C-alpha positions as CSV (number, residue, x, y, z in Angstrom):
1,X,77.7,86.9,84.9
2,X,79.2,86.8,88.5
3,X,76.0,85.6,91.3
4,X,75.8,85.2,95.1
5,X,76.4,81.8,96.3
6,X,75.9,80.2,99.7
7,X,78.9,79.6,102.1
8,X,79.4,78.3,105.7
9,X,82.3,79.1,108.3
10,X,83.7,76.3,109.3
11,X,86.6,77.2,111.2
12,X,87.4,81.0,112.9
13,X,90.8,81.7,114.3
14,X,92.3,85.3,115.5
15,X,95.5,86.2,114.0
16,X,95.4,89.4,115.9
17,X,93.1,90.8,119.0
18,X,90.8,92.6,116.3
19,X,91.4,90.6,113.2
20,X,90.0,87.0,112.3
21,X,90.6,84.6,109.7
22,X,87.6,82.4,108.1
23,X,87.9,79.4,106.8
24,X,84.8,78.8,104.2
25,X,83.4,75.6,102.9
26,X,81.1,76.9,99.4
27,X,78.0,74.6,98.7
28,X,79.4,75.0,94.9
29,X,83.4,74.5,95.2
30,X,84.1,74.3,91.5
31,X,82.9,78.3,91.6
32,X,85.4,78.9,94.2
33,X,88.5,77.9,92.7
34,X,90.5,81.0,92.8
35,X,94.0,82.3,91.9
36,X,96.5,83.6,94.2
37,X,96.0,87.4,95.5
38,X,91.7,87.2,94.0
39,X,89.0,88.1,96.8
40,X,85.5,87.4,97.5
41,X,82.8,89.7,98.1
42,X,80.5,89.1,100.5
43,X,77.0,90.6,101.2
44,X,75.1,91.0,104.5
45,X,71.8,92.8,105.5
46,X,71.7,95.2,108.3
47,X,68.6,95.9,109.3
48,X,67.2,96.2,105.8
49,X,70.3,97.7,104.1
50,X,72.4,95.1,102.0
51,X,76.2,95.9,102.6
52,X,78.5,94.4,100.4
53,X,82.9,94.4,101.1
54,X,85.5,92.7,99.4
55,X,87.8,90.4,101.4
56,X,91.4,89.2,100.0
57,X,92.0,85.5,99.9
58,X,94.9,84.8,102.6
59,X,95.3,80.6,101.3
60,X,97.6,79.8,99.2
61,X,96.5,77.6,95.9
62,X,98.1,74.8,96.9
63,X,96.7,75.3,100.6
64,X,93.4,72.8,100.0
65,X,91.4,76.0,102.3
66,X,89.2,79.0,101.3
67,X,90.0,81.9,104.2
68,X,90.1,85.6,104.2
69,X,91.3,87.6,106.5
70,X,89.0,90.4,107.8
71,X,90.4,93.0,110.1
72,X,88.0,95.3,112.6
73,X,87.4,99.0,111.5
74,X,86.3,101.5,113.9
75,X,82.8,102.0,112.7
76,X,82.7,98.9,109.9
77,X,79.2,97.6,110.3
78,X,80.4,94.0,108.0
79,X,84.2,93.7,109.7
80,X,82.7,94.2,113.0
81,X,80.0,92.1,112.1
82,X,82.7,89.4,111.2
83,X,85.0,89.8,114.4
84,X,81.8,89.7,116.9
85,X,79.2,88.2,115.6
86,X,79.8,85.4,113.6
87,X,80.7,82.0,114.4
88,X,81.6,78.6,113.3
89,X,78.6,76.7,111.3
90,X,76.7,80.2,110.5
91,X,76.1,80.5,106.5
92,X,77.3,83.4,104.5
93,X,76.8,84.6,100.9
94,X,80.0,85.7,98.3
95,X,80.3,86.0,94.9
96,X,83.4,83.5,93.3
97,X,86.6,85.0,93.3
98,X,87.4,87.5,91.5
99,X,90.1,90.4,91.0
100,X,93.8,90.4,89.3
101,X,96.1,91.1,91.3
102,X,98.4,88.4,90.4
103,X,101.1,87.0,87.9
104,X,101.1,83.6,86.6
105,X,103.5,81.3,88.2
106,X,105.8,79.4,86.5
107,X,106.8,76.5,87.8
108,X,110.5,75.7,86.1
109,X,111.4,79.5,85.9
110,X,113.0,80.9,89.0
111,X,112.0,84.3,89.7
112,X,112.6,87.2,92.7
113,X,109.7,89.0,93.9
114,X,109.6,91.7,96.1
115,X,106.2,92.1,98.5
116,X,105.3,96.0,100.2
117,X,102.1,94.8,102.4
118,X,100.7,97.5,105.0
119,X,98.6,96.1,107.9
120,X,95.8,94.1,106.6
121,X,97.2,94.5,103.1
122,X,99.0,91.4,103.7
123,X,96.2,89.1,103.2
124,X,96.6,89.0,99.4
125,X,100.2,88.8,99.4
126,X,100.3,86.2,102.0
127,X,98.4,84.3,99.1
128,X,100.6,85.4,96.4
129,X,103.6,84.3,98.4
130,X,102.5,81.1,99.2
131,X,101.7,79.9,96.2
132,X,105.0,81.1,94.3
133,X,107.4,79.7,97.1
134,X,105.3,76.9,96.8
135,X,104.9,76.3,92.9
136,X,108.4,78.0,92.2
137,X,110.9,76.0,93.7
138,X,113.6,78.2,92.5
139,X,112.2,81.7,93.3
140,X,112.5,83.8,96.1
141,X,110.0,86.5,97.7
142,X,111.4,89.7,99.6
143,X,108.6,91.2,101.7
144,X,108.5,94.3,103.7
145,X,105.6,94.4,106.4
146,X,104.5,97.8,108.2
147,X,102.9,98.0,111.0
148,X,102.3,100.1,113.9
149,X,103.7,97.7,116.6
150,X,104.1,94.3,116.9
151,X,100.9,93.2,118.5
152,X,99.2,94.6,115.2
153,X,101.4,92.0,112.7
154,X,98.4,90.0,110.9
155,X,99.8,86.4,110.4
156,X,103.0,86.9,112.3
157,X,103.6,83.2,113.4
158,X,102.6,81.9,110.2
159,X,104.9,83.9,108.5
160,X,107.8,83.1,110.7
161,X,106.8,79.6,110.1
162,X,106.7,80.1,106.2
163,X,110.3,81.8,106.6
164,X,111.8,78.7,108.2
165,X,110.0,76.0,105.7
166,X,111.7,78.3,103.0
167,X,114.7,79.3,104.5
168,X,117.0,81.3,102.1
169,X,114.2,81.9,99.6
170,X,111.8,84.0,101.7
171,X,113.6,87.2,103.4
172,X,110.7,89.3,106.2
173,X,111.7,92.9,106.4
174,X,109.4,94.3,109.6
175,X,108.7,97.9,109.6
176,X,107.3,99.6,112.7
177,X,106.1,102.8,113.7
178,X,108.3,102.0,116.8
179,X,109.8,99.9,118.6
180,X,112.3,98.8,116.6
181,X,116.0,98.5,117.7
182,X,117.2,99.8,114.3
183,X,116.8,103.4,112.8
184,X,115.7,101.7,109.1
185,X,113.0,99.4,110.4
186,X,111.4,102.1,112.3
187,X,109.0,104.5,111.3
188,X,106.7,105.2,108.4
189,X,107.3,103.8,104.7
190,X,108.0,106.7,102.8
191,X,110.1,107.3,99.7
192,X,113.3,108.0,102.2
193,X,112.5,105.0,103.5
194,X,112.6,102.4,100.8
195,X,115.8,104.3,99.6
196,X,117.6,103.1,102.7
197,X,116.0,99.5,102.0
198,X,117.4,99.7,98.5
199,X,120.6,101.0,99.1
200,X,121.4,98.3,102.0
201,X,118.7,95.5,102.4
202,X,116.8,94.7,98.9
203,X,118.6,94.6,95.2
204,X,115.8,96.1,93.2
205,X,117.9,95.4,90.5
206,X,117.7,91.6,90.9
207,X,113.5,91.8,90.8
208,X,111.3,90.8,87.9
209,X,108.1,91.7,90.1
210,X,106.7,93.7,92.8
211,X,103.7,93.6,94.9
212,X,102.3,96.2,97.0
213,X,98.8,96.3,98.9
214,X,98.0,99.3,102.0
215,X,97.2,102.7,102.4
216,X,97.0,104.7,99.1
217,X,99.5,107.1,100.3
218,X,102.3,104.5,101.3
219,X,101.7,102.9,97.4
220,X,102.4,105.3,95.3
221,X,105.8,106.3,97.4
222,X,106.8,102.9,97.1
223,X,106.0,102.4,93.4
224,X,107.7,106.2,92.5
225,X,110.6,104.9,94.4
226,X,111.0,101.1,92.5
227,X,110.6,103.6,89.6
228,X,113.4,105.4,90.3
229,X,115.6,102.1,91.0
230,X,114.6,100.7,87.5
231,X,112.0,98.8,87.6
232,X,109.2,99.4,85.2
233,X,105.6,100.2,85.4
234,X,104.5,96.8,84.6
235,X,106.6,94.9,86.8
236,X,104.9,97.1,89.6
237,X,101.2,95.4,91.1
238,X,98.9,97.6,92.9
239,X,95.6,96.2,95.6
240,X,93.6,99.0,97.1
241,X,90.6,98.7,98.9
242,X,89.9,102.2,99.9
243,X,88.7,105.0,97.7
244,X,91.0,108.1,97.1
245,X,90.4,111.8,97.5
246,X,91.6,112.7,94.2
247,X,87.9,110.7,93.0
248,X,85.9,112.6,95.5
249,X,87.0,116.1,94.6
250,X,86.8,115.1,90.5
251,X,82.8,113.5,91.3
252,X,81.9,117.2,93.3
253,X,83.2,119.2,90.0
254,X,81.7,116.7,88.0
255,X,78.5,117.0,89.5
256,X,78.8,121.3,89.5
257,X,79.7,121.1,85.6
258,X,76.7,118.7,85.2
259,X,73.9,121.0,87.0
260,X,72.6,122.9,83.5
261,X,73.0,120.1,81.0
262,X,70.2,117.6,79.7
263,X,70.5,113.7,80.5
264,X,72.1,111.2,78.8
265,X,70.2,108.8,76.9
266,X,71.5,105.1,77.7
267,X,71.2,101.6,77.1
268,X,73.0,99.4,79.3
269,X,72.7,95.5,79.3
270,X,73.3,92.7,82.5
271,X,72.8,89.1,81.8
272,X,71.2,89.3,78.1
273,X,68.5,91.9,79.7
274,X,69.2,95.5,77.8
275,X,66.5,98.7,79.5
276,X,67.0,102.3,77.5
277,X,66.6,105.1,79.9
278,X,67.6,108.7,80.7
279,X,70.2,109.5,83.5
280,X,71.4,112.7,84.5
281,X,75.2,113.4,83.7
282,X,76.2,113.5,87.5
283,X,75.2,109.6,88.0
284,X,77.6,107.2,87.4
285,X,76.3,104.5,85.0
286,X,76.2,101.6,88.0
287,X,74.0,103.6,90.0
288,X,71.7,104.4,86.6
289,X,71.7,100.7,86.0
290,X,70.4,100.1,89.7
291,X,68.3,102.8,89.5
292,X,66.5,100.8,86.6
293,X,66.1,97.9,88.0
294,X,69.1,96.0,86.5
295,X,71.1,93.4,88.4
296,X,74.4,94.9,87.8
297,X,77.1,93.6,89.5
298,X,79.3,95.8,92.6
299,X,80.7,95.7,95.3
300,X,83.0,98.6,96.6
301,X,81.4,101.4,94.6
302,X,85.0,103.0,94.7
303,X,86.9,102.3,91.6
304,X,89.3,99.7,93.7
305,X,88.0,96.3,92.9
306,X,86.8,95.3,89.5
307,X,83.2,93.7,90.3
308,X,81.3,96.4,88.4
309,X,83.3,95.9,85.2
310,X,81.7,96.4,81.9
311,X,82.4,97.6,78.3
312,X,81.2,100.8,76.8
313,X,80.3,100.4,73.1
314,X,79.8,103.5,72.5
315,X,79.7,107.7,73.4
316,X,81.7,109.6,75.8
317,X,82.5,109.1,79.3
318,X,84.6,110.1,82.2
319,X,86.0,107.3,84.6
320,X,86.4,109.4,87.5
321,X,89.1,106.8,89.8
322,X,90.7,103.7,88.6
323,X,93.0,101.5,90.8
324,X,91.9,98.1,89.5
325,X,91.6,97.9,85.6
326,X,95.0,97.5,83.1
327,X,96.1,99.9,80.6
328,X,95.2,97.3,77.8
329,X,91.6,97.1,79.6
330,X,91.2,100.6,79.8
331,X,92.3,101.1,76.0
332,X,89.9,98.6,74.8
333,X,86.6,100.4,76.4
334,X,86.4,98.3,79.5
335,X,85.8,101.0,82.8
336,X,84.2,100.6,86.2
337,X,80.8,101.3,86.6
338,X,80.7,102.7,89.4
339,X,83.6,105.9,88.3
340,X,82.3,106.4,84.8
341,X,80.4,109.2,84.0
342,X,78.6,110.0,81.0
343,X,79.7,113.4,78.7
344,X,77.9,113.1,76.0
345,X,74.3,112.5,74.9
346,X,74.4,108.9,74.3
347,X,76.5,106.0,76.3
348,X,76.0,102.3,75.3
349,X,77.7,100.0,78.3
350,X,77.3,96.0,78.6
351,X,78.4,94.1,81.2
352,X,78.5,90.7,79.9
353,X,82.2,90.6,78.6
354,X,83.6,88.9,81.6
C-alpha cells in the first residue's frame, strides 16, 4: 500500500507567471522511480485540514530528475501554496508515483504518437513526449497544444528546444484563443477544429497512439473526432483531473434513491486490517472506510485518479464516475472507491490488490 514519503525541494522555477516547476529529492529515491505520464499525490495541512492533490511528473524518465509542474488555480489552496509559499530546501510529503497514462516504450520499434494538451494538461504529456523521443529513435510525436494566449503556454521554451533537438521527429502545433495569423490555429479545440487539423496537418491513419489531457469537454470532442477518423478506442489514452458534472448529478440521484433504504453491511480490508460496519447506501466506500478508522489511500475523491483503487470481492455496487480504470480492470471487479456506492445488503472490498 502506498504511503507518504518526505521529499526536499531542490529547485523552483517558473515556466509562466502563474505556474512553477518543482524539482524534488526524495528521502527514498527507489520509491520514486516513475513511468512517463505518472503523477505524485501531495498532502499538506492547512490550519488543521489535510488537503491532497495530484500533480503530474513533467520530467522524462531519462532526465535524471523528479519534477512536477503546478499551475496556480484561483481559490486552489495547494496550488497557491506551491506558487507563493514553497521555497528551495522546504520539505514536502508525497506518495510514490501512480497512474497508468502511458504505453510502454519499444526501443526497436518506430511509432507515431499524437498528443493533445490543454493548459496545464501539458505536464504528463511532456513526460511522455520526452521519454518516447529519447527511448525510441525511430518514433515521431505530433503535439497539439491549446492555450488562451502565448503568455499562458507552459514549458514553451523547453518545447521549442525539444523541437530543435528532435528535428523532423517532433511537430508542435499551438492553438490559441486569439493572436494567431491563421484561422486554423485560432479558437477552441472542438470537433470542427479537429476535422480541419486532420484534413490539413495531421494524418490520423498513421497514428499508433494518441494521448489527450485537458478539460473534459475538449478531451471528449477530440476522442470522438479521432474515432470518427479511424482510431480504435484502445489507441486513445486520457488523463483528467476534474470531476464531471455527470458524476455530481448521479450522486444526487443516488442520495434520493437511498433515502428510505436500510444500510449495507460492509467488510473492508486495508493493509491486512479488516473492519466490518454498516454504511448508508448514499456514502462511498472510501468515505465509509475513513469514517471507520481505516487508513484507505485517496487523493482527488473525484474519480479521476487511481489512488483509491480497490477490488470488490462480493456485493452489488454502482461506480458513478471512472476516468482512471481500464475496461479490463472494471471487468475484474476493480473500482475507484471514492465513486463506489453499495446497492445491496452486503459489500466486501479489499484494498490490498495493487
